[in-house]
C-alpha positions as CSV (number, residue, x, y, z in Angstrom):
1,M,22.4,-5.9,-0.7
2,S,22.1,-2.6,-2.6
3,T,24.3,0.4,-1.7
4,T,22.9,3.8,-1.1
5,S,24.5,7.1,-2.2
6,N,25.0,9.7,0.5
7,S,23.1,12.1,-1.7
8,I,19.9,10.0,-1.4
9,L,18.0,10.2,1.9
10,L,16.0,7.0,1.5
11,A,16.2,4.0,-0.9
12,P,13.4,1.5,-0.4
13,Y,13.5,-2.0,-1.6
14,R,9.8,-2.3,-2.5
15,L,6.3,-1.2,-1.8
16,A,5.0,-3.8,0.6
17,H,1.6,-2.6,1.9
18,L,-1.3,-0.2,1.6
19,N,-2.8,1.1,4.8
20,I,-6.3,2.6,4.3
21,F,-9.1,4.1,6.3
22,V,-12.4,2.3,6.0
23,S,-15.9,3.3,7.2
24,D,-16.9,-0.1,8.4
25,L,-14.1,-2.4,9.6
26,E,-16.0,-5.7,9.5
27,R,-17.6,-5.0,6.1
28,S,-14.2,-4.1,4.6
29,G,-12.5,-7.1,6.2
30,K,-15.1,-9.4,4.8
31,F,-14.8,-7.8,1.3
32,Y,-11.0,-8.2,1.1
33,A,-11.2,-11.8,2.4
34,D,-14.3,-13.2,0.7
35,V,-14.1,-11.2,-2.6
36,C,-10.4,-10.4,-3.0
37,G,-8.8,-13.4,-1.5
38,F,-6.7,-11.8,1.3
39,K,-6.3,-13.6,4.6
40,E,-6.7,-11.8,8.0
41,V,-3.6,-12.3,10.1
42,F,-4.0,-9.9,13.1
43,R,-6.3,-7.4,14.8
44,E,-5.6,-4.5,17.1
45,P,-9.1,-3.8,18.6
46,G,-7.7,-0.9,20.6
47,I,-7.3,1.1,17.4
48,S,-9.9,-0.6,15.3
49,M,-7.5,-2.2,12.9
50,I,-7.2,-5.4,10.8
51,F,-4.0,-6.7,9.1
52,M,-4.3,-8.9,6.0
53,S,-1.6,-10.9,4.2
54,N,-1.1,-13.9,2.1
55,G,2.4,-14.6,3.4
56,N,4.3,-12.2,1.2
57,T,4.9,-10.0,4.2
58,H,3.4,-9.4,7.7
59,H,0.7,-7.4,6.0
60,D,-0.2,-6.4,2.5
61,L,-3.2,-4.5,3.7
62,G,-3.9,-2.5,6.9
63,L,-7.5,-1.5,7.4
64,M,-8.2,1.1,10.1
65,E,-11.8,2.2,10.8
66,T,-12.6,5.9,10.4
67,M,-13.3,7.9,13.6
68,E,-12.9,11.4,15.0
69,K,-10.7,10.6,18.0
70,A,-7.0,9.8,18.0
71,R,-5.8,6.2,17.7
72,I,-3.4,5.6,20.6
73,G,-1.0,2.6,20.4
74,R,1.2,0.9,23.0
75,G,2.5,3.1,25.7
76,G,0.6,6.1,24.5
77,H,2.1,6.2,21.0
78,V,-0.1,8.3,18.7
79,Q,-0.7,6.4,15.5
80,A,-3.3,8.7,14.1
81,S,-4.0,12.1,15.6
82,S,-7.5,13.4,16.5
83,G,-9.3,14.4,13.3
84,R,-7.1,12.4,11.0
85,G,-8.8,9.4,9.3
86,R,-12.3,10.8,9.6
87,Y,-13.1,9.7,6.0
88,P,-12.3,6.5,4.0
89,G,-9.2,6.6,1.8
90,L,-5.4,6.3,1.9
91,N,-3.7,6.4,5.3
92,H,-0.2,5.6,4.1
93,L,2.0,3.6,1.7
94,G,4.4,1.2,3.4
95,F,7.9,0.8,1.8
96,E,10.2,-1.9,3.0
97,M,13.9,-1.2,3.4
98,E,16.4,-4.1,3.1
99,T,17.8,-3.8,6.6
100,E,17.3,-1.9,9.8
101,K,20.8,-0.4,9.5
102,Q,19.8,1.1,6.1
103,L,16.7,2.5,7.8
104,V,18.6,4.0,10.6
105,D,21.2,5.4,8.3
106,S,18.4,7.0,6.2
107,Y,16.9,8.5,9.4
108,H,20.2,10.2,10.2
109,R,20.6,11.5,6.6
110,A,17.0,12.9,6.7
111,Q,17.8,14.7,10.0
112,E,21.0,16.1,8.6
113,R,19.3,17.4,5.5
114,G,16.2,18.8,7.3
115,L,13.7,16.3,6.0
116,K,10.9,16.3,8.6
117,I,10.1,12.9,10.1
118,N,6.6,12.8,11.5
119,R,7.2,9.9,13.9
120,T,9.2,6.8,14.5
121,T,7.5,3.6,15.6
122,D,8.3,0.1,17.0
123,H,5.8,-2.4,15.7
124,L,7.5,-5.3,17.4
125,I,7.7,-6.9,13.9
126,A,9.3,-3.9,12.3
127,H,10.8,-0.5,13.0
128,S,9.4,2.5,11.0
129,L,9.7,6.1,10.2
130,Y,6.9,8.2,8.7
131,L,7.1,11.3,6.6
132,S,4.8,13.5,4.4
133,E,6.0,13.6,0.8
134,L,5.9,16.5,-1.6
135,N,2.1,16.1,-2.3
136,G,1.1,15.6,1.3
137,F,0.8,11.8,1.2
138,T,2.1,9.9,4.2
139,L,4.8,7.3,3.4
140,E,6.1,4.7,5.9
141,F,9.7,3.4,5.5
142,Y,10.3,0.3,7.6
143,A,12.6,-2.6,8.2
144,D,11.7,-6.0,9.6
145,V,13.4,-6.8,12.9
146,T,12.2,-10.4,13.3
147,D,12.4,-13.6,11.3
148,D,9.1,-14.9,12.7
149,W,6.3,-12.3,12.4
150,Q,3.7,-15.0,12.7
151,A,4.9,-15.7,16.3
152,V,4.8,-12.1,17.2
153,Y,1.2,-11.9,16.1
154,A,0.4,-15.2,17.9
155,N,2.0,-13.9,21.2
156,N,0.1,-10.6,21.1
157,V,-3.4,-11.6,20.2
158,G,-5.8,-8.6,20.8
159,E,-2.9,-6.4,22.1
160,L,-1.6,-3.1,20.9
161,I,1.7,-3.8,19.1
162,S,2.9,-0.3,18.0
163,G,4.9,2.0,20.4
164,D,7.6,4.6,20.4
165,W,11.0,3.7,18.7
166,D,14.3,5.4,19.3
167,P,16.5,4.7,16.2
168,D,19.6,5.2,18.4
169,A,18.6,3.0,21.3
170,S,20.5,-0.1,20.1
171,E,22.7,-1.3,17.3
172,P,20.6,-1.9,14.2
173,F,20.5,-5.2,12.4
174,A,22.9,-5.2,9.4
175,E,21.3,-8.4,7.9
176,R,17.9,-8.6,6.3
177,K,15.1,-9.9,8.5
178,G,11.7,-11.2,7.7
179,G,12.4,-15.0,7.5
180,P,12.7,-17.4,4.6
181,A,10.2,-17.2,1.7
182,A,7.1,-19.3,2.5
183,E,4.4,-20.8,0.3
184,L,1.8,-18.0,-0.3
185,F,-1.8,-18.5,0.8
186,E,-4.3,-18.7,-2.1
187,S,-8.0,-18.5,-1.5
188,G,-10.0,-21.4,-3.0
189,S,-13.3,-19.6,-3.0
190,A,-12.8,-15.8,-3.6
191,P,-13.6,-14.5,-7.1
192,I,-10.2,-12.7,-7.1
193,R,-7.3,-14.7,-5.7
194,A,-4.9,-12.0,-4.5
195,R,-1.3,-12.8,-4.1
196,N,0.3,-9.5,-2.9
197,V,0.0,-5.8,-3.0
198,A,2.4,-4.6,-5.8
199,Y,2.0,-0.9,-6.5
200,A,0.0,2.2,-5.9
201,G,-1.3,5.0,-8.1
202,L,-1.0,8.5,-6.6
203,P,-2.4,11.8,-7.9
204,V,0.3,14.6,-8.0
205,K,0.2,18.3,-8.7
206,D,3.4,18.5,-10.7
207,L,4.7,15.4,-12.4
208,A,8.2,16.7,-13.0
209,A,8.6,18.0,-9.5
210,S,7.2,14.7,-8.0
211,V,9.5,12.5,-10.1
212,A,12.5,14.6,-9.0
213,Y,11.4,14.2,-5.3
214,Y,10.9,10.4,-5.6
215,T,14.2,9.9,-7.4
216,E,16.5,12.5,-5.7
217,K,15.2,12.3,-2.1
218,L,13.6,8.9,-1.9
219,G,16.0,7.1,-4.1
220,M,13.5,5.4,-6.4
221,S,14.2,4.7,-10.1
222,V,12.1,5.8,-13.1
223,T,10.8,2.8,-15.1
224,S,8.9,4.9,-17.7
225,I,7.4,8.3,-18.3
226,N,4.5,9.0,-20.5
227,E,4.7,12.7,-21.2
228,A,1.5,12.9,-23.2
229,D,-0.7,11.4,-20.4
230,K,1.5,12.8,-17.6
231,I,2.2,9.4,-16.0
232,A,5.4,8.2,-14.5
233,V,6.2,4.7,-13.2
234,L,8.9,4.3,-10.5
235,S,10.4,1.3,-8.7
236,G,12.5,0.5,-5.6
237,A,15.5,-1.7,-5.6
238,E,13.8,-5.1,-5.9
239,P,14.4,-6.4,-9.4
240,G,11.5,-6.5,-11.8
241,R,9.0,-4.4,-9.8
242,C,7.1,-1.2,-10.3
243,D,6.0,0.3,-7.0
244,V,4.5,3.7,-7.6
245,C,2.6,5.2,-10.5
246,L,2.5,9.1,-10.3
247,V,-0.3,10.8,-12.4
248,E,-0.5,14.5,-12.8
249,T,-4.0,15.7,-12.2
250,D,-5.9,18.8,-11.2
251,E,-8.4,16.8,-9.2
252,V,-7.4,14.7,-6.2
253,P,-10.0,12.0,-5.6
254,D,-11.8,12.0,-2.2
255,V,-10.0,8.7,-1.2
256,R,-6.6,10.3,-2.0
257,L,-5.6,7.2,-4.0
258,L,-6.0,6.7,-7.7
259,F,-5.7,2.9,-7.3
260,G,-4.0,0.2,-5.3
261,G,-2.3,-2.5,-7.5
262,V,-2.6,-6.2,-6.6
263,Q,-0.8,-9.1,-8.2
264,V,-3.0,-12.2,-8.4
265,H,-2.2,-15.9,-8.5
266,E,-1.8,-17.5,-11.9
267,G,-4.4,-19.9,-13.1
268,Q,-7.8,-18.1,-12.8
269,P,-8.9,-16.4,-16.0
270,I,-9.9,-12.8,-15.5
271,A,-13.2,-13.5,-17.4
272,T,-14.1,-16.0,-14.7
273,S,-13.4,-13.5,-11.9
274,L,-15.3,-10.8,-13.7
275,A,-18.4,-13.0,-14.1
276,A,-18.2,-14.1,-10.4
277,L,-18.0,-10.4,-9.3
278,R,-20.9,-9.3,-11.4
279,A,-23.0,-12.2,-10.1
280,Q,-22.5,-10.8,-6.7
281,G,-23.6,-7.3,-7.9
282,I,-20.0,-5.9,-7.7
283,N,-19.0,-3.4,-10.3
284,A,-15.9,-4.4,-12.1
285,T,-14.4,-4.0,-15.6
286,V,-11.4,-5.4,-17.6
287,I,-8.7,-3.2,-19.0
288,G,-6.5,-4.6,-21.8
289,D,-6.5,-7.9,-23.6
290,G,-8.3,-10.7,-21.8
291,D,-6.2,-12.5,-19.3
292,R,-3.2,-10.3,-20.0
293,G,-5.2,-7.3,-18.9
294,A,-6.4,-6.0,-15.5
295,L,-9.5,-6.2,-13.4
296,V,-10.6,-2.9,-11.9
297,V,-12.8,-3.1,-8.8
298,L,-14.0,-0.6,-6.2
299,D,-14.1,-1.7,-2.5
300,P,-17.1,-0.9,-0.3
301,D,-15.9,2.7,0.3
302,G,-15.1,3.4,-3.4
303,I,-11.4,2.8,-3.0
304,P,-10.1,1.5,-6.4
305,L,-8.1,-1.7,-6.7
306,V,-6.4,-3.0,-9.9
307,Y,-5.8,-6.8,-10.1
308,S,-3.6,-8.5,-12.7
309,T,-1.2,-11.4,-13.2
310,E,0.8,-9.2,-15.6
311,P,4.0,-7.5,-14.5
312,A,3.2,-4.0,-13.2
313,S,5.8,-2.4,-15.5
314,R,4.1,-3.6,-18.7
315,L,0.6,-3.1,-17.4
316,L,1.2,0.5,-16.3
317,E,3.2,1.5,-19.3
318,E,0.6,0.2,-21.7
319,H,-2.6,0.8,-19.8
320,G,-1.9,3.4,-17.1
321,A,-4.1,6.1,-18.7
322,S,-6.9,3.7,-19.4
323,I,-6.8,2.4,-15.9
324,V,-7.1,6.0,-14.5
325,E,-10.0,6.7,-16.9
326,E,-11.8,3.5,-16.0
327,V,-11.4,4.1,-12.3
328,A,-13.0,7.6,-12.7
329,R,-15.8,6.1,-14.8
330,L,-16.6,3.4,-12.2
331,K,-16.7,5.9,-9.4
332,K,-19.1,8.2,-11.3
333,M,-21.3,5.2,-12.1
334,T,-21.3,4.1,-8.5
335,A,-22.1,7.6,-7.2
336,A,-24.9,7.9,-9.7
337,A,-26.4,4.6,-8.6
338,K,-26.3,5.6,-4.9
339,S,-27.9,8.9,-5.7
340,N,-30.8,7.2,-7.5
341,V,-31.3,4.9,-4.5
342,A,-31.4,7.8,-2.2
């Protein structure tokens, strides 16, 4: 287990999930299952939400349908306030902490240093705190509190599972929860065979200030910085990962996410996936050298996803700027096509 300096407020282990607002829950659920190879594992009809995972964690993707009204969880817990989540795009990034004790200790440090915590939540599977980072993005920091998340889902089918959490109500777990590693689900029919969410690309106003925030306050480590393209890649404590790609830009995309990064299962050539996507009329392109490159796809709401078998560090260090450019090109092409149809 890693140790945390008292000067650092939080120190996540890894980025574990993306939570996004989608305009049509059923359409997006079908896209991420049938096209991208994720598996639906749970629904909360009361807040119009689907969780998807391939076994890497209790959810790699959270899909919440857009609406004007507040999303109210178990016991009246407000998960999304009225007016928030009216449009498709990023809801939050979910960072896993190694233990609940580390999470609670981080919560206390944040309180002592005046870092505002937006809410604390008991998801039955995990305990979480949420905050707004330097650029206004919502980040969740959570720790698992059960070794059998599948059983929690099975015992709460159709129910609301998220309520209030008091970090001081009980002694936190000092050992890591989440259960033993299991064989990951792999779709046998989807054009893309997603393995797990691996990283996210965020637009930032000031790269230097954002890197300082993510390292000094959040406790992440710099993997690489490209000064020319104003791109920084950062990681949590899990070895060999790259979890966040910060890109300085004057224009924030309407979906508030430059891209979500997904690791795919080995064995299916990118060229095969590309051909299958295009056969279905789905815009997609390849960045990099053949099967060592990345597949860039827009979901039904225009939210960009990058799929690759390559380690994120190499991919982002070599192709980060090209991925950002290609995402922008695909979005412009899609917008133009919609305009012509209209």
